C-alpha positions in Angstrom: 23.1 139.9 70.9 26.2 138.7 68.9 29.4 140.5 68.2 30.9 140.6 64.7 34.7 140.4 64.4 35.9 143.1 62.1 39.0 144.1 60.3 41.7 146.2 62.2 40.6 149.7 62.8 36.9 149.0 62.2 36.0 148.7 65.9 33.6 146.1 67.2 30.2 145.9 65.6 27.3 144.2 67.5 24.4 142.5 65.8 20.9 141.9 67.2 19.2 139.1 65.2 15.8 140.8 65.8 17.0 143.9 64.1 18.0 141.9 61.1 14.6 140.3 61.0 12.5 143.4 61.3 14.6 146.1 59.6 13.0 145.7 56.1 9.5 145.9 57.5 10.4 149.0 59.5 12.2 150.6 56.5 9.1 150.0 54.3 7.0 152.2 56.6 9.7 154.8 57.2 10.4 155.2 53.5 6.7 156.1 53.1 6.1 158.4 56.1 9.4 160.2 56.6 10.2 163.4 54.8 12.4 163.2 51.8 14.9 165.6 53.2 16.1 166.8 56.6 17.6 165.3 59.8 16.0 162.2 61.3 16.9 161.7 64.9 16.9 158.1 66.1 16.5 157.6 69.8 18.0 154.5 71.5 19.8 153.3 68.3 21.2 150.2 70.1 23.5 148.3 67.9 23.3 150.8 65.0 21.9 148.3 62.5 18.7 150.2 61.8 20.7 153.4 61.5 23.0 152.0 58.8 20.1 150.2 57.0 17.9 153.3 56.9 20.7 155.7 56.0 21.7 153.5 53.1 18.2 153.2 51.7 17.2 156.9 52.3 20.1 158.9 50.9 18.2 162.2 51.0 17.9 162.0 54.8 20.6 162.8 57.3 20.3 160.0 59.9 21.3 161.0 63.4 21.7 158.0 65.7 21.9 158.3 69.5 22.1 156.1 72.6 22.7 156.9 76.3 24.9 153.8 76.6 28.6 154.2 75.7 29.0 150.6 74.5 26.1 151.1 72.2 27.6 154.3 70.8 30.8 152.4 70.2 28.9 149.8 68.3 27.0 152.4 66.3 30.3 154.2 65.5 31.8 150.9 64.3 28.9 150.2 62.0 29.1 153.8 60.7 32.8 153.4 59.9 32.2 150.1 58.2 29.3 151.5 56.1 31.0 154.7 55.1 27.8 156.5 54.5 28.0 160.3 54.1 24.4 160.8 55.5 25.0 158.9 58.7 26.2 161.1 61.6 28.2 160.0 64.6 26.0 158.9 67.5 25.0 161.4 70.2 24.8 160.6 73.9 21.1 161.3 74.4 19.2 160.4 77.6 15.6 161.4 76.8 15.0 162.2 80.5 17.7 164.8 80.4 16.6 168.4 79.8 19.4 168.9 77.1 19.4 166.4 74.3 22.3 168.2 72.6 20.3 168.7 69.4 17.7 171.2 68.3 14.9 171.0 65.6 14.8 168.0 63.4 12.5 166.8 60.6 11.4 163.5 62.2 12.2 161.3 65.2 12.3 157.5 65.2 12.4 155.2 68.3 12.5 151.5 67.9 12.0 149.1 70.8 12.6 151.4 73.7 9.5 152.4 75.7 8.8 148.9 76.9 12.4 148.5 78.1 12.5 151.7 80.1 10.3 153.3 82.9 7.2 155.1 81.8 8.8 158.4 82.6 11.2 157.7 79.7 8.2 157.5 77.3 6.9 160.8 78.8 10.2 162.4 78.2 10.6 161.1 74.7 7.2 162.5 73.6 7.8 165.8 75.4 11.3 166.1 73.8 9.9 165.2 70.4 7.2 167.8 70.6 9.8 170.4 71.4 12.0 169.5 68.4 9.4 168.8 65.7 7.5 171.4 63.7 3.9 171.0 62.5 3.7 168.0 60.2 6.8 166.4 61.7 6.7 162.6 62.3 7.3 160.7 65.5 7.6 156.9 64.7 7.4 154.4 67.6 7.9 150.7 67.0 7.4 147.8 69.4 4.9 145.5 71.1 1.8 147.0 72.6 -1.3 145.9 74.4 -4.6 147.0 72.8 -7.6 147.8 74.9 -5.8 146.5 78.0 -5.1 143.0 76.4 -2.0 141.5 74.9 -2.2 140.8 71.1 -0.4 137.5 71.3 0.6 134.9 74.0 4.3 135.6 73.1 3.8 139.3 74.0 2.2 138.3 77.3 5.2 136.1 78.1 7.6 138.8 77.0 5.8 141.3 79.2 6.1 139.0 82.2 9.8 138.6 81.5 10.3 142.4 81.3 8.5 143.1 84.5 10.4 140.3 86.3 13.6 142.0 85.2 12.5 145.5 86.2 9.0 146.2 87.6 9.1 149.6 85.9 9.4 148.0 82.4 6.7 146.3 80.4 4.6 146.2 77.2 2.7 149.5 77.1 -1.0 150.1 76.4 -1.3 151.6 72.9 -4.1 153.8 74.1 -1.9 155.2 76.9 0.8 156.0 74.4 -1.7 157.7 72.1 -3.0 159.8 75.0 0.5 160.8 76.0 1.3 161.9 72.5 -2.0 163.7 72.1 -1.3 165.8 75.2 2.0 166.8 73.6 0.4 168.0 70.4 0.5 164.9 68.3 -2.2 163.1 66.3 -2.0 159.4 65.6 -1.8 159.2 61.8 -1.4 155.4 61.4 -1.3 152.1 63.3 0.8 149.7 61.2 0.7 146.0 62.0 4.2 144.7 61.9 5.8 141.2 61.9 6.2 139.3 65.2 3.1 140.9 66.8 4.6 144.4 66.8 3.2 147.7 65.7 4.5 150.9 64.2 2.8 154.0 65.4 3.0 157.1 63.2 2.3 160.3 65.1 2.1 163.7 63.3 2.9 166.9 65.1 -0.1 169.3 64.9 0.0 173.0 64.4 -0.5 175.0 67.5 -3.9 176.6 67.8 -3.9 180.4 67.4 -5.1 182.3 70.4 
């Protein structure tokens, strides 16, 4: 993570090189699967680079960034001030494990590189909260590394997984099938699995209509 010196009054922006490398590939998928209008909630926005990049490219969408970390929200706010985009909202302080996210219904939810750097209960809370806030047809997009059928998809992912678990035993690269099962239990269907650069995947989940009883 690097910090970007800025002009007076612009705050302090942070830059993650990985975000710069993968932002165009992620945007290419989002531009295709997100609705043309409405509020898109981004969970765990981090530096704010994806928020600025996506809001600039998708002017019909109102992009709502969020992060539980105050320093991250400061960085997002600095990028927002620098970009001056009318469709990029101020960041919210959302902890997905909290009962109150401070936001109601949205058109779509995007979460990039979070569920492997958080305990599994954060993934459970994310999917549960998304189900509560998305209507039928709403999109939940999850991006990051995954195991498939219990195996890593690349040696680099295996090494990354070991590093994560050494840092925190509750972290780690998740099994794609476990994530799909979790989402299915919350009323989502897996619409697409998109292979992404650097051995990552984009998972596009679609909220299903509730069965009539």
